[in-house]
C-alpha positions in Angstrom: 8.6 -12.3 14.9 7.7 -10.7 11.5 9.3 -11.6 8.3 11.4 -8.6 7.1 13.8 -7.6 4.5 16.0 -4.5 4.0 15.4 -2.5 0.9 18.7 -1.7 -0.9 17.2 1.3 -2.6 15.6 3.1 0.4 17.4 1.5 3.3 14.1 0.8 5.0 13.0 -2.5 6.5 10.1 -4.0 4.6 7.6 -6.3 6.3 5.2 -8.9 4.8 1.6 -8.5 6.0 -1.9 -9.4 4.9 -4.2 -6.6 5.7 -7.5 -5.8 3.9 -7.8 -2.1 3.3 -10.2 0.0 1.2 -8.5 2.0 -1.6 -9.8 4.5 -4.1 -8.2 6.5 -7.0 -9.4 8.8 -9.8 -10.0 7.4 -13.2 -11.1 8.9 -16.5 -14.2 11.0 -16.9 -13.9 12.5 -13.3 -14.9 9.1 -11.8 -13.4 7.3 -8.9 -12.5 3.6 -8.8 -12.6 1.9 -5.4 -12.1 -1.7 -4.1 -10.7 -3.6 -1.2 -7.0 -4.3 -1.6 -4.6 -6.6 0.2 -1.8 -4.7 1.8 0.9 -7.4 1.1 4.0 -5.5 2.2 4.6 -2.4 4.4 7.5 -0.1 5.4 7.8 3.2 7.1 7.0 5.3 4.0 5.0 3.0 1.8 3.7 -0.4 0.9 2.6 -2.8 -1.8 -1.2 -3.2 -2.5 -2.6 -6.1 -4.5 -5.6 -4.8 -6.5 -7.8 -6.0 -9.4 -7.3 -2.9 -11.6 -4.2 -1.2 -12.9 -3.2 2.3 -11.7 -0.5 4.3 -13.5 2.6 5.5 -11.8 1.9 9.0 -10.4 -1.7 8.2 -9.5 -2.8 9.5 -6.1 -4.4 6.7 -4.1 -6.5 7.1 -1.0 -6.1 4.3 1.6 -8.7 3.9 4.4 -7.2 2.7 7.7 -9.1 1.9 10.9 -8.1 5.3 12.4 -7.6 7.6 9.4 -7.4 7.9 5.6 -4.0 8.5 4.1 -3.0 9.5 0.6 -0.2 7.9 -1.3 1.3 8.0 -4.8 1.7 5.0 -7.1 5.5 4.5 -7.8 5.2 1.2 -9.8 2.5 -1.0 -11.0 3.1 -4.5 -12.4 0.9 -7.4 -13.3 0.9 -10.3 -10.9 -0.6 -13.7 -11.7 -4.1 -12.7 -10.6 -3.8 -9.1 -9.7 -1.8 -5.9 -10.0 0.8 -4.9 -7.4 0.9 -1.2 -6.7 4.0 0.1 -4.9 2.9 3.3 -3.2 4.7 6.0 -1.2 2.5 7.3 1.6 2.4 11.1 2.3 1.5 11.0 6.0 4.2 8.8 7.7 2.9 9.7 11.2 -0.4 8.0 10.3 1.3 5.0 8.6 3.5 2.1 9.8 5.9 3.3 12.5 3.3 5.9 13.4 -0.2 5.3 14.5 -1.0 2.4 12.1 0.0 -1.2 12.8 -1.3 -4.0 10.6 -3.3 -6.7 12.5 -1.4 -9.4 10.6 2.3 -9.5 10.0 3.9 -12.7 8.4 5.5 -15.0 11.0 9.2 -15.6 10.6 
């Protein structure tokens, strides 16, 4: 069984996972930053990505999944010990968790 917690703010169940996904977002000078991120937490309308570079709240972020690319918006960004944690809200819930996407790895309970 997966490790889960209920978000008091949204009422959604959040699951711990460890999925490697490619992400990209626009940066200054009409350039795009991209890297592989760890999807550390997931819920029906969003997730937490661990990345090497900071992204400001409101930044549109593109997430490549095995079957599709989805777009999300950064809600919060905070510094972790060795990375930044981006909390994102995903626009296409039907392509995300609870829809067509299921992480290969969910934390065991």
